[in-house]
Structure formats: structure tokens, C-alpha cells
gemmi code that builds the backbone of each chain (N, CA, C; Angstrom):
import gemmi

chains = {
    "A": [
        ("ASP", (0.849, -1.192, 0.000), (0.000, 0.000, 0.000), (0.891, 1.251, 0.000)),
        ("GLN", (0.794, 2.036, -1.040), (1.653, 3.195, -1.201), (1.095, 4.341, -0.370)),
        ("GLN", (1.773, 4.691, 0.719), (1.284, 5.756, 1.590), (1.704, 7.135, 1.109)),
        ("VAL", (2.708, 7.169, 0.245), (3.161, 8.437, -0.326), (3.139, 8.268, -1.845)),
        ("LYS", (2.439, 9.172, -2.513), (2.253, 9.004, -3.959), (2.709, 10.228, -4.728)),
        ("GLN", (3.417, 9.968, -5.799), (3.753, 11.018, -6.757), (3.114, 10.598, -8.059)),
        ("ASN", (2.039, 11.244, -8.400), (1.217, 10.782, -9.513), (1.745, 11.190, -10.884)),
        ("SER", (2.705, 12.105, -10.916), (3.287, 12.497, -12.199), (4.656, 11.865, -12.329)),
        ("PRO", (4.809, 10.889, -13.210), (6.120, 10.256, -13.347), (7.146, 11.176, -13.998)),
        ("SER", (6.683, 12.162, -14.767), (7.630, 13.048, -15.427), (7.049, 14.446, -15.585)),
        ("LEU", (7.982, 15.406, -15.743), (7.605, 16.811, -15.883), (8.687, 17.501, -16.711)),
        ("SER", (8.267, 18.301, -17.685), (9.218, 19.092, -18.480), (8.905, 20.566, -18.309)),
        ("VAL", (9.957, 21.352, -18.097), (9.787, 22.785, -17.845), (10.877, 23.547, -18.594)),
        ("GLN", (10.550, 24.724, -19.077), (11.542, 25.578, -19.722), (12.458, 26.201, -18.670)),
        ("GLU", (13.705, 26.362, -19.040), (14.668, 27.023, -18.160), (14.158, 28.411, -17.773)),
        ("GLY", (14.289, 28.747, -16.487), (13.841, 30.048, -16.015), (12.419, 30.061, -15.473)),
        ("ARG", (11.630, 29.049, -15.863), (10.242, 28.997, -15.383), (10.179, 28.253, -14.060)),
        ("ILE", (8.982, 28.183, -13.507), (8.792, 27.486, -12.242), (8.520, 26.001, -12.480)),
        ("SER", (9.136, 25.159, -11.666), (8.826, 23.729, -11.653), (8.030, 23.456, -10.388)),
        ("ILE", (6.926, 22.740, -10.528), (6.112, 22.367, -9.370), (5.956, 20.860, -9.360)),
        ("LEU", (6.493, 20.257, -8.321), (6.396, 18.811, -8.175), (5.444, 18.510, -7.020)),
        ("ASN", (4.569, 17.570, -7.233), (3.518, 17.295, -6.261), (3.633, 15.921, -5.626)),
        ("CYS", (3.077, 15.840, -4.432), (3.153, 14.603, -3.655), (1.913, 14.530, -2.765)),
        ("ASP", (1.275, 13.387, -2.715), (0.119, 13.189, -1.841), (0.418, 12.063, -0.871)),
        ("TYR", (-0.140, 12.162, 0.326), (0.070, 11.098, 1.305), (-1.246, 10.735, 1.963)),
        ("THR", (-1.277, 9.552, 2.555), (-2.534, 9.063, 3.124), (-2.532, 9.046, 4.644)),
        ("ASN", (-1.362, 9.022, 5.257), (-1.281, 8.866, 6.711), (-1.186, 10.227, 7.399)),
        ("SER", (-2.213, 10.601, 8.109), (-2.239, 11.916, 8.764), (-1.283, 11.982, 9.951)),
        ("MET", (-0.679, 10.852, 10.319), (0.250, 10.842, 11.453), (1.703, 11.121, 11.039)),
        ("PHE", (1.941, 11.299, 9.747), (3.297, 11.671, 9.329), (3.655, 13.000, 9.975)),
        ("ASP", (4.884, 13.115, 10.510), (5.237, 14.337, 11.222), (6.389, 15.108, 10.579)),
        ("TYR", (6.938, 14.556, 9.501), (8.075, 15.237, 8.871), (8.123, 14.806, 7.419)),
        ("PHE", (8.418, 15.782, 6.554), (8.394, 15.507, 5.115), (9.688, 16.017, 4.481)),
        ("LEU", (10.157, 15.290, 3.489), (11.427, 15.639, 2.862), (11.325, 15.481, 1.352)),
        ("TRP", (12.189, 16.226, 0.659), (12.367, 16.036, -0.772), (13.824, 15.660, -1.027)),
        ("TYR", (13.999, 14.660, -1.896), (15.313, 14.223, -2.301), (15.423, 14.357, -3.818)),
        ("LYS", (16.640, 14.538, -4.262), (16.937, 14.649, -5.686), (17.894, 13.514, -6.036)),
        ("LYS", (17.671, 12.884, -7.181), (18.530, 11.755, -7.548), (18.977, 11.873, -8.988)),
        ("TYR", (20.309, 11.860, -9.166), (20.889, 11.773, -10.508), (21.155, 10.306, -10.822)),
        ("PRO", (21.217, 9.952, -12.113), (21.526, 8.572, -12.482), (22.840, 8.100, -11.867)),
        ("ALA", (22.865, 6.864, -11.449), (24.057, 6.214, -10.887), (24.517, 6.831, -9.559)),
        ("GLU", (23.672, 7.651, -8.951), (23.984, 8.189, -7.634), (22.822, 7.914, -6.694)),
        ("GLY", (23.110, 7.947, -5.396), (22.019, 7.822, -4.435), (21.270, 9.138, -4.311)),
        ("PRO", (20.066, 9.117, -3.750), (19.318, 10.358, -3.541), (20.073, 11.301, -2.615)),
        ("THR", (19.966, 12.593, -2.869), (20.564, 13.583, -1.981), (19.458, 14.464, -1.408)),
        ("PHE", (19.596, 14.772, -0.139), (18.602, 15.572, 0.562), (18.526, 16.977, -0.045)),
        ("LEU", (17.301, 17.459, -0.200), (17.109, 18.782, -0.805), (16.528, 19.768, 0.213)),
        ("ILE", (15.371, 19.445, 0.734), (14.677, 20.348, 1.640), (13.665, 19.549, 2.439)),
        ("SER", (13.311, 20.056, 3.609), (12.353, 19.324, 4.450), (11.389, 20.299, 5.120)),
        ("ILE", (10.346, 19.736, 5.723), (9.379, 20.562, 6.440), (8.746, 19.732, 7.548)),
        ("SER", (8.591, 20.352, 8.686), (7.899, 19.701, 9.792), (6.398, 19.842, 9.601)),
        ("SER", (5.660, 18.917, 10.180), (4.197, 18.952, 10.019), (3.565, 20.151, 10.724)),
        ("ILE", (4.327, 20.840, 11.575), (3.752, 22.010, 12.271), (3.888, 23.282, 11.435)),
        ("LYS", (4.557, 23.171, 10.293), (4.714, 24.330, 9.419), (3.952, 24.100, 8.116)),
        ("ASP", (3.770, 25.171, 7.353), (3.134, 24.998, 6.054), (4.025, 25.449, 4.894)),
        ("LYS", (5.186, 25.989, 5.226), (6.087, 26.445, 4.162), (7.514, 26.460, 4.690)),
        ("ASN", (8.430, 26.047, 3.818), (9.849, 26.178, 4.133), (10.597, 26.526, 2.860)),
        ("GLU", (11.486, 27.488, 2.968), (12.161, 28.005, 1.784), (13.670, 27.878, 1.946)),
        ("ASP", (14.335, 27.521, 0.858), (15.790, 27.448, 0.864), (16.280, 27.806, -0.524)),
        ("GLY", (16.642, 29.082, -0.684), (17.109, 29.526, -1.994), (16.020, 29.401, -3.044)),
        ("ARG", (16.313, 28.683, -4.107), (15.345, 28.527, -5.199), (14.253, 27.499, -4.885)),
        ("PHE", (14.412, 26.801, -3.782), (13.511, 25.688, -3.457), (12.565, 26.066, -2.312)),
        ("THR", (11.284, 25.826, -2.513), (10.282, 26.052, -1.482), (9.390, 24.823, -1.397)),
        ("VAL", (9.153, 24.362, -0.185), (8.229, 23.245, 0.009), (6.990, 23.769, 0.717)),
        ("PHE", (5.836, 23.373, 0.220), (4.561, 23.755, 0.795), (3.865, 22.503, 1.320)),
        ("LEU", (3.263, 22.629, 2.497), (2.538, 21.506, 3.080), (1.100, 21.910, 3.348)),
        ("ASN", (0.173, 21.159, 2.806), (-1.254, 21.377, 3.045), (-1.778, 20.137, 3.767)),
        ("LYS", (-1.848, 20.237, 5.092), (-2.190, 19.045, 5.899), (-3.630, 18.624, 5.693)),
        ("SER", (-4.517, 19.558, 5.504), (-5.923, 19.188, 5.332), (-6.123, 18.399, 4.055)),
        ("ALA", (-5.327, 18.733, 3.027), (-5.427, 18.007, 1.751), (-4.447, 16.851, 1.692)),
        ("LYS", (-3.608, 16.718, 2.697), (-2.534, 15.709, 2.714), (-1.719, 15.822, 1.425)),
        ("HIS", (-1.250, 17.018, 1.191), (-0.566, 17.319, -0.070), (0.699, 18.124, 0.208)),
        ("LEU", (1.738, 17.754, -0.508), (3.044, 18.385, -0.381), (3.490, 18.799, -1.780)),
        ("SER", (4.111, 19.969, -1.889), (4.623, 20.341, -3.207), (5.996, 20.992, -3.062)),
        ("LEU", (6.777, 20.845, -4.111), (8.103, 21.451, -4.182), (8.102, 22.410, -5.353)),
        ("HIS", (8.456, 23.663, -5.082), (8.562, 24.675, -6.125), (10.027, 25.003, -6.343)),
        ("ILE", (10.427, 25.019, -7.601), (11.798, 25.393, -7.947), (11.706, 26.611, -8.862)),
        ("VAL", (12.250, 27.726, -8.380), (12.179, 28.971, -9.159), (13.504, 29.745, -9.041)),
        ("PRO", (14.143, 30.127, -10.150), (13.844, 29.660, -11.498), (14.467, 28.293, -11.743)),
        ("SER", (13.883, 27.528, -12.618), (14.413, 26.205, -12.931), (15.670, 26.342, -13.792)),
        ("GLN", (16.622, 25.449, -13.529), (17.884, 25.458, -14.273), (18.118, 24.060, -14.857)),
        ("PRO", (18.856, 23.970, -15.970), (19.115, 22.651, -16.561), (19.718, 21.648, -15.579)),
        ("GLY", (20.547, 22.130, -14.655), (21.151, 21.261, -13.642), (20.157, 20.677, -12.668)),
        ("ASP", (18.933, 21.199, -12.674), (17.889, 20.660, -11.802), (17.276, 19.387, -12.381)),
        ("SER", (17.602, 19.069, -13.610), (17.051, 17.862, -14.248), (17.511, 16.627, -13.477)),
        ("ALA", (16.571, 15.910, -12.929), (16.863, 14.760, -12.062), (15.535, 14.112, -11.698)),
        ("VAL", (15.620, 13.043, -10.945), (14.402, 12.440, -10.390), (14.229, 12.959, -8.962)),
        ("TYR", (13.035, 13.412, -8.644), (12.745, 13.962, -7.329), (11.815, 13.021, -6.572)),
        ("PHE", (12.222, 12.694, -5.353), (11.410, 11.828, -4.491), (10.917, 12.634, -3.305)),
        ("CYS", (9.657, 12.480, -2.980), (9.199, 13.012, -1.704), (9.166, 11.861, -0.708)),
        ("ALA", (9.316, 12.181, 0.565), (9.338, 11.172, 1.615), (8.640, 11.716, 2.850)),
        ("ALA", (8.098, 10.816, 3.628), (7.413, 11.201, 4.859), (7.855, 10.286, 5.981)),
        ("LYS", (7.937, 10.865, 7.173), (8.378, 10.109, 8.351), (7.210, 9.980, 9.331)),
        ("ASN", (7.074, 8.778, 9.915), (6.044, 8.636, 10.952), (6.688, 8.736, 12.339)),
        ("SER", (5.879, 8.647, 13.368), (6.386, 8.811, 14.727), (7.321, 7.671, 15.129)),
        ("GLY", (7.237, 6.553, 14.400), (8.150, 5.446, 14.647), (9.465, 5.589, 13.900)),
        ("ASN", (9.653, 6.768, 13.297), (10.891, 7.066, 12.554), (11.093, 6.148, 11.360)),
        ("GLN", (10.005, 5.727, 10.748), (10.105, 5.013, 9.483), (9.817, 5.993, 8.356)),
        ("PHE", (10.545, 5.848, 7.262), (10.382, 6.749, 6.130), (9.660, 6.038, 4.993)),
        ("TYR", (8.734, 6.767, 4.383), (7.993, 6.261, 3.235), (8.262, 7.183, 2.060)),
        ("PHE", (8.652, 6.582, 0.945), (9.021, 7.368, -0.226), (7.980, 7.212, -1.323)),
        ("GLY", (7.850, 8.277, -2.125), (7.053, 8.192, -3.333), (7.849, 7.507, -4.432)),
        ("THR", (7.224, 7.337, -5.585), (7.861, 6.624, -6.693), (8.723, 7.520, -7.557)),
        ("GLY", (8.710, 8.824, -7.279), (9.602, 9.733, -7.987), (8.963, 10.423, -9.180)),
        ("THR", (9.418, 11.636, -9.445), (9.034, 12.395, -10.639), (10.303, 12.810, -11.349)),
        ("SER", (10.402, 12.471, -12.611), (11.576, 12.833, -13.400), (11.375, 14.225, -13.994)),
        ("LEU", (12.190, 15.167, -13.549), (12.100, 16.550, -14.030), (13.139, 16.783, -15.119)),
        ("THR", (12.687, 17.346, -16.232), (13.589, 17.760, -17.298), (13.435, 19.259, -17.488)),
        ("VAL", (14.534, 19.977, -17.339), (14.519, 21.421, -17.565), (15.157, 21.678, -18.926)),
        ("ILE", (14.368, 22.243, -19.812), (14.804, 22.436, -21.195), (15.492, 23.791, -21.343)),
        ("PRO", (16.747, 23.789, -21.844), (17.467, 25.073, -21.980), (16.818, 25.985, -23.018)),
    ],
    "B": [
        ("LYS", (34.871, 15.091, 4.034), (34.366, 13.900, 4.730), (33.870, 12.904, 3.685)),
        ("ALA", (34.298, 11.651, 3.769), (33.888, 10.656, 2.795), (32.400, 10.380, 2.951)),
        ("GLY", (31.758, 10.076, 1.803), (30.328, 9.790, 1.822), (30.062, 8.342, 2.152)),
        ("VAL", (28.815, 7.948, 1.975), (28.409, 6.567, 2.208), (28.907, 5.714, 1.046)),
        ("THR", (29.557, 4.628, 1.352), (30.030, 3.741, 0.291), (29.316, 2.398, 0.377)),
        ("GLN", (29.060, 1.847, -0.803), (28.382, 0.552, -0.879), (29.156, -0.359, -1.815)),
        ("THR", (29.314, -1.590, -1.396), (29.975, -2.570, -2.243), (29.203, -3.877, -2.235)),
        ("PRO", (29.205, -4.593, -3.367), (29.678, -4.139, -4.666), (28.689, -3.171, -5.301)),
        ("ARG", (29.041, -2.562, -6.395), (28.106, -1.668, -7.074), (27.143, -2.440, -7.960)),
        ("TYR", (27.612, -3.537, -8.502), (26.775, -4.359, -9.377), (26.975, -5.830, -9.027)),
        ("LEU", (25.905, -6.579, -9.146), (25.936, -7.982, -8.761), (24.914, -8.745, -9.589)),
        ("ILE", (25.343, -9.901, -10.114), (24.401, -10.774, -10.810), (24.393, -12.110, -10.088)),
        ("LYS", (23.223, -12.545, -9.692), (23.078, -13.807, -8.966), (21.990, -14.645, -9.635)),
        ("THR", (21.996, -15.921, -9.293), (21.005, -16.848, -9.825), (19.935, -17.095, -8.776)),
        ("ARG", (18.727, -17.308, -9.243), (17.609, -17.644, -8.353), (18.005, -18.753, -7.392)),
        ("GLY", (17.667, -18.584, -6.121), (17.967, -19.591, -5.119), (19.262, -19.327, -4.356)),
        ("GLN", (20.129, -18.518, -4.930), (21.379, -18.192, -4.233), (21.123, -17.170, -3.136)),
        ("GLN", (22.166, -16.867, -2.376), (22.067, -15.805, -1.385), (23.103, -14.725, -1.719)),
        ("VAL", (22.886, -13.542, -1.163), (23.784, -12.439, -1.464), (23.972, -11.583, -0.220)),
        ("THR", (25.166, -11.010, -0.092), (25.450, -10.085, 1.007), (25.942, -8.772, 0.430)),
        ("LEU", (25.319, -7.696, 0.855), (25.693, -6.353, 0.413), (26.279, -5.607, 1.599)),
        ("SER", (27.228, -4.725, 1.322), (27.908, -4.029, 2.386), (27.736, -2.515, 2.282)),
        ("CYS", (27.703, -1.863, 3.420), (27.529, -0.414, 3.474), (28.438, 0.169, 4.557)),
        ("SER", (29.226, 1.173, 4.172), (30.041, 1.890, 5.156), (29.476, 3.294, 5.302)),
        ("PRO", (28.998, 3.651, 6.489), (28.356, 4.957, 6.658), (29.388, 6.077, 6.762)),
        ("ILE", (28.901, 7.284, 6.760), (29.743, 8.448, 6.988), (30.302, 8.353, 8.415)),
        ("SER", (31.559, 8.717, 8.545), (32.205, 8.639, 9.851), (31.405, 9.418, 10.903)),
        ("GLY", (31.129, 8.747, 12.018), (30.367, 9.394, 13.085), (28.879, 9.107, 13.058)),
        ("HIS", (28.393, 8.621, 11.928), (26.965, 8.272, 11.836), (26.751, 6.887, 12.409)),
        ("ARG", (25.795, 6.775, 13.331), (25.547, 5.472, 13.957), (24.299, 4.786, 13.423)),
        ("SER", (23.498, 5.525, 12.677), (22.272, 4.935, 12.121), (22.489, 4.585, 10.668)),
        ("VAL", (22.117, 3.369, 10.300), (22.189, 2.926, 8.913), (20.842, 2.315, 8.535)),
        ("SER", (20.298, 2.791, 7.430), (19.022, 2.263, 6.927), (19.233, 1.661, 5.552)),
        ("TRP", (18.423, 0.681, 5.223), (18.475, 0.040, 3.912), (17.126, 0.194, 3.214)),
        ("TYR", (17.205, 0.429, 1.893), (16.010, 0.587, 1.081), (16.154, -0.242, -0.194)),
        ("GLN", (15.022, -0.685, -0.690), (14.968, -1.345, -1.995), (14.269, -0.406, -2.966)),
        ("GLN", (14.894, -0.157, -4.108), (14.254, 0.687, -5.109), (13.954, -0.118, -6.358)),
        ("THR", (12.694, -0.151, -6.724), (12.268, -0.783, -7.975), (11.470, 0.241, -8.764)),
        ("PRO", (11.391, 0.094, -10.093), (10.750, 1.124, -10.920), (9.313, 1.430, -10.518)),
        ("GLY", (8.527, 0.425, -10.195), (7.126, 0.699, -9.910), (6.835, 1.065, -8.480)),
        ("GLN", (7.732, 0.760, -7.580), (7.464, 0.913, -6.134), (8.247, 2.025, -5.474)),
        ("GLY", (9.163, 2.623, -6.176), (9.965, 3.653, -5.524), (10.890, 3.042, -4.485)),
        ("LEU", (11.241, 3.834, -3.478), (12.108, 3.340, -2.406), (11.245, 2.742, -1.305)),
        ("GLN", (11.556, 1.514, -0.946), (10.816, 0.873, 0.144), (11.784, 0.530, 1.262)),
        ("PHE", (11.374, 0.897, 2.479), (12.219, 0.739, 3.656), (12.349, -0.724, 4.046)),
        ("LEU", (13.581, -1.160, 4.228), (13.851, -2.535, 4.652), (14.042, -2.612, 6.155)),
        ("PHE", (15.069, -1.947, 6.654), (15.323, -1.911, 8.090), (16.331, -0.828, 8.421)),
        ("GLU", (16.395, -0.516, 9.712), (17.332, 0.475, 10.212), (18.082, -0.097, 11.401)),
        ("TYR", (19.370, 0.149, 11.421), (20.204, -0.273, 12.542), (20.807, 0.950, 13.217)),
        ("PHE", (20.880, 0.859, 14.522), (21.490, 1.930, 15.315), (22.298, 1.268, 16.420)),
        ("SER", (23.560, 1.592, 16.471), (24.457, 1.009, 17.483), (24.283, -0.503, 17.579)),
        ("GLU", (24.366, -1.150, 16.425), (24.373, -2.618, 16.299), (23.022, -3.279, 16.584)),
        ("THR", (21.986, -2.486, 16.789), (20.663, -3.039, 17.080), (19.678, -2.639, 15.993)),
        ("GLN", (18.845, -3.596, 15.594), (17.812, -3.250, 14.615), (16.743, -2.437, 15.323)),
        ("ARG", (16.551, -1.210, 14.856), (15.636, -0.308, 15.537), (14.286, -0.232, 14.848)),
        ("ASN", (14.283, -0.507, 13.545), (13.052, -0.438, 12.768), (13.095, -1.467, 11.671)),
        ("LYS", (11.945, -1.960, 11.302), (11.904, -2.966, 10.238), (10.710, -2.701, 9.343)),
        ("GLY", (10.930, -2.788, 8.041), (9.845, -2.612, 7.085), (9.124, -3.927, 6.851)),
        ("ASN", (8.273, -3.913, 5.849), (7.410, -5.058, 5.590), (7.995, -5.965, 4.507)),
        ("PHE", (9.095, -6.593, 4.817), (9.761, -7.507, 3.892), (9.846, -8.886, 4.534)),
        ("PRO", (9.891, -9.940, 3.685), (9.962, -11.296, 4.258), (11.263, -11.543, 5.004)),
        ("GLY", (11.273, -12.598, 5.792), (12.431, -12.931, 6.609), (13.682, -13.280, 5.818)),
        ("ARG", (13.539, -13.458, 4.505), (14.723, -13.735, 3.671), (15.671, -12.542, 3.665)),
        ("PHE", (15.133, -11.391, 4.001), (15.938, -10.171, 4.054), (16.375, -9.948, 5.503)),
        ("SER", (17.664, -9.882, 5.708), (18.170, -9.657, 7.054), (19.362, -8.722, 7.004)),
        ("GLY", (19.731, -8.228, 8.139), (20.869, -7.328, 8.177), (21.566, -7.394, 9.505)),
        ("ARG", (22.671, -6.691, 9.562), (23.362, -6.549, 10.833), (24.259, -5.323, 10.768)),
        ("GLN", (24.652, -4.872, 11.925), (25.550, -3.721, 11.995), (26.687, -4.065, 12.945)),
        ("PHE", (27.860, -3.646, 12.572), (29.047, -3.942, 13.356), (29.382, -2.772, 14.284)),
        ("SER", (30.336, -3.007, 15.149), (30.667, -1.987, 16.152), (31.225, -0.712, 15.517)),
        ("ASN", (31.760, -0.812, 14.302), (32.273, 0.390, 13.624), (31.175, 1.048, 12.756)),
        ("SER", (29.934, 0.627, 12.954), (28.741, 1.138, 12.266), (28.572, 0.621, 10.847)),
        ("ARG", (29.559, -0.065, 10.305), (29.374, -0.677, 8.986), (28.220, -1.669, 9.059)),
        ("SER", (27.503, -1.780, 7.955), (26.326, -2.645, 7.969), (26.348, -3.590, 6.768)),
        ("GLU", (25.773, -4.724, 6.951), (25.596, -5.673, 5.856), (24.128, -6.051, 5.754)),
        ("MET", (23.717, -6.331, 4.529), (22.373, -6.805, 4.279), (22.477, -8.125, 3.548)),
        ("ASN", (21.697, -9.097, 3.956), (21.730, -10.419, 3.353), (20.345, -10.776, 2.814)),
        ("VAL", (20.350, -11.329, 1.617), (19.094, -11.858, 1.072), (19.327, -13.324, 0.740)),
        ("SER", (18.550, -14.178, 1.321), (18.708, -15.614, 1.076), (17.650, -16.072, 0.075)),
        ("THR", (17.897, -17.213, -0.538), (16.977, -17.828, -1.495), (16.416, -16.773, -2.456)),
        ("LEU", (17.311, -16.205, -3.226), (16.942, -15.101, -4.121), (15.830, -15.480, -5.088)),
        ("GLU", (14.950, -14.494, -5.315), (13.869, -14.637, -6.290), (14.053, -13.587, -7.368)),
        ("LEU", (13.440, -13.831, -8.525), (13.570, -12.883, -9.638), (13.118, -11.483, -9.215)),
        ("GLY", (12.092, -11.419, -8.386), (11.545, -10.142, -7.935), (12.449, -9.371, -6.996)),
        ("ASP", (13.552, -9.985, -6.582), (14.501, -9.279, -5.714), (15.441, -8.389, -6.518)),
        ("SER", (15.371, -8.492, -7.837), (16.192, -7.624, -8.683), (15.798, -6.173, -8.435)),
        ("ALA", (16.769, -5.377, -8.028), (16.468, -4.001, -7.640), (17.769, -3.271, -7.355)),
        ("LEU", (17.632, -1.981, -7.098), (18.738, -1.176, -6.589), (18.583, -1.134, -5.076)),
        ("TYR", (19.602, -1.541, -4.362), (19.556, -1.527, -2.900), (20.390, -0.352, -2.403)),
        ("LEU", (19.717, 0.527, -1.693), (20.344, 1.759, -1.213), (20.535, 1.705, 0.287)),
        ("CYS", (21.654, 2.211, 0.705), (21.959, 2.329, 2.118), (22.035, 3.817, 2.440)),
        ("ALA", (21.560, 4.185, 3.608), (21.621, 5.582, 4.026), (22.108, 5.657, 5.460)),
        ("SER", (22.980, 6.613, 5.738), (23.403, 6.794, 7.122), (22.942, 8.153, 7.614)),
        ("SER", (22.793, 8.275, 8.911), (22.355, 9.554, 9.459), (22.900, 9.763, 10.855)),
        ("LEU", (23.064, 11.053, 11.160), (23.495, 11.448, 12.491), (22.265, 11.594, 13.388)),
        ("ASP", (21.244, 12.209, 12.833), (19.962, 12.289, 13.522), (18.917, 11.654, 12.619)),
        ("ILE", (17.730, 11.573, 13.051), (16.727, 10.814, 12.309), (16.206, 11.577, 11.099)),
        ("TYR", (16.474, 12.876, 11.036), (15.808, 13.683, 10.030), (16.471, 13.712, 8.668)),
        ("GLU", (17.768, 13.643, 8.612), (18.457, 13.794, 7.336), (19.323, 12.585, 7.065)),
        ("GLN", (18.990, 11.894, 5.998), (19.722, 10.693, 5.631), (20.617, 10.973, 4.440)),
        ("TYR", (21.789, 10.381, 4.462), (22.750, 10.506, 3.372), (22.848, 9.143, 2.700)),
        ("PHE", (22.548, 9.130, 1.418), (22.490, 7.871, 0.691), (23.792, 7.545, -0.014)),
        ("GLY", (24.063, 6.251, -0.103), (25.141, 5.768, -0.942), (24.663, 5.629, -2.370)),
        ("PRO", (25.557, 5.234, -3.283), (25.187, 5.123, -4.698), (24.342, 3.891, -5.008)),
        ("GLY", (24.305, 2.944, -4.074), (23.470, 1.761, -4.278), (24.231, 0.577, -4.850)),
        ("THR", (23.643, -0.585, -4.670), (24.118, -1.820, -5.297), (23.009, -2.313, -6.212)),
        ("ARG", (23.336, -2.461, -7.485), (22.352, -2.955, -8.462), (22.428, -4.474, -8.476)),
        ("LEU", (21.388, -5.133, -7.985), (21.325, -6.595, -7.947), (20.416, -7.091, -9.060)),
        ("THR", (20.947, -7.995, -9.857), (20.150, -8.645, -10.893), (20.088, -10.126, -10.586)),
        ("VAL", (18.886, -10.654, -10.512), (18.685, -12.081, -10.252), (18.173, -12.733, -11.525)),
        ("THR", (18.906, -13.747, -11.984), (18.526, -14.419, -13.246), (18.040, -15.839, -12.989)),
    ],
}
model = gemmi.Model(1)
for chain_id, residues in chains.items():
    chain = gemmi.Chain(chain_id)
    for i, (resn, *xyz) in enumerate(residues, 1):
        res = gemmi.Residue()
        res.name, res.seqid = resn, gemmi.SeqId(i, " ")
        for name, pos in zip(("N", "CA", "C"), xyz):
            atom = gemmi.Atom()
            atom.name, atom.element = name, gemmi.Element(name[0])
            atom.pos, atom.b_iso = gemmi.Position(*pos), 0.0
            res.add_atom(atom)
        chain.add_residue(res)
    model.add_chain(chain)
structure = gemmi.Structure()
structure.add_model(model)
structure.setup_entities()
């Protein structure tokens, strides 16, 4: 049973525009959410995170939004750059410190 | 600081065999987690070790086991391999529970 879902397997965006990656979850007890970025032949690298007590966290070009009532998480990248092309995974942590990952969204930023 | 290393990077095994994968965490990290990544399922949590003790376990059959040594290095073993065990196996180490650092993974192919 997939508790964290990324329904868009791929996304293409023009360089300089905004990239919005979405993630939905089913477990209202998740208390921490993260986004990871993965290049081919490398492991995922941590990008940004947000606690369930917040609704927004910003780090440079990356902003994560959390809508707890909708059980929805999104990652905004502004402006998008070709180097941002990668697979993005969202993840959620429960109180037992187990992490659940989505299936990933492959972002392509077109120069 | 050296990152998480995993050996071997690639492995081909035959159905019914067993396999052992190794993970060396970042120096000072005492928590090591293992994940299985397959195209349709994303990253799925296998187990987490902290100070040589299994602290968390995902929903995988008993054929999947692991251990952690006193130097925090960890091994994962899969016995009686099945075709469906073909996947990328990722190891992640962490200092605290919130941010995990992933290795490049071991690509296991079962024929």
C-alpha cells in the first residue's frame, strides 16, 4: 500500500520557469516531510524538508509547501535550471521514525 | 568527509542463491538504513540499525536480514533469491533521524 504518492512520473519545464512537483500522502500521522533529488548512478541527496507544524519552508530557489488538510506536499523550484534535471522523491516520516518514499518524478529542464 | 560507500556496485546472482551487500556509513553516523528501489514501487524501507541493534523494520519477508558492526558498517543479506529481488539496494546513514545521506546503491540482478 503506497502511503506516499507522486502521480506524475515526469515533468518538463523551460529554463527560467517554475517547476512544481507534487506529492500526496494518506497517513495523517506523518510528522516530517522531505524532498530528495537523484541523478543517475547516484544515491538520492537531501534537498529540503518541512515539519508537520509548518506549512512552508524556503531554501534559496527551493520552497516546500505543506497542506495538511489536503494531505498534499509540493516542491517549487524557481527559477528552474538545466542542472535541476533529475528524479525527485518526496518522503514522509512517521512517529516510529520510518520513512515512506514516493515513486519519484523525473524533471527535465529544457534550456 | 567521505560519503556513504556501498559494495559491490553491481551484482548478478542466480535464483535460489544468497547475497550479502555491504555499506560503510559516513564517519560518526551510527544509524544505517536500507532501502529497496524498484521502478514501480519507488524506495521501500527494509530496516534500520542503530548502534548494532535493529531499531526499525519494514514489511519484507524474513529472507531479508541485516546486521551492523561496532564500527557502524552494515551488511544486508538476502537468502533464497527470487527474480523479484532484482532491484537497486540503497543504504543511508544519518546522524539524527531527520536527514539521511544515501550511498550510490548496489544494483542486484537475479537471473
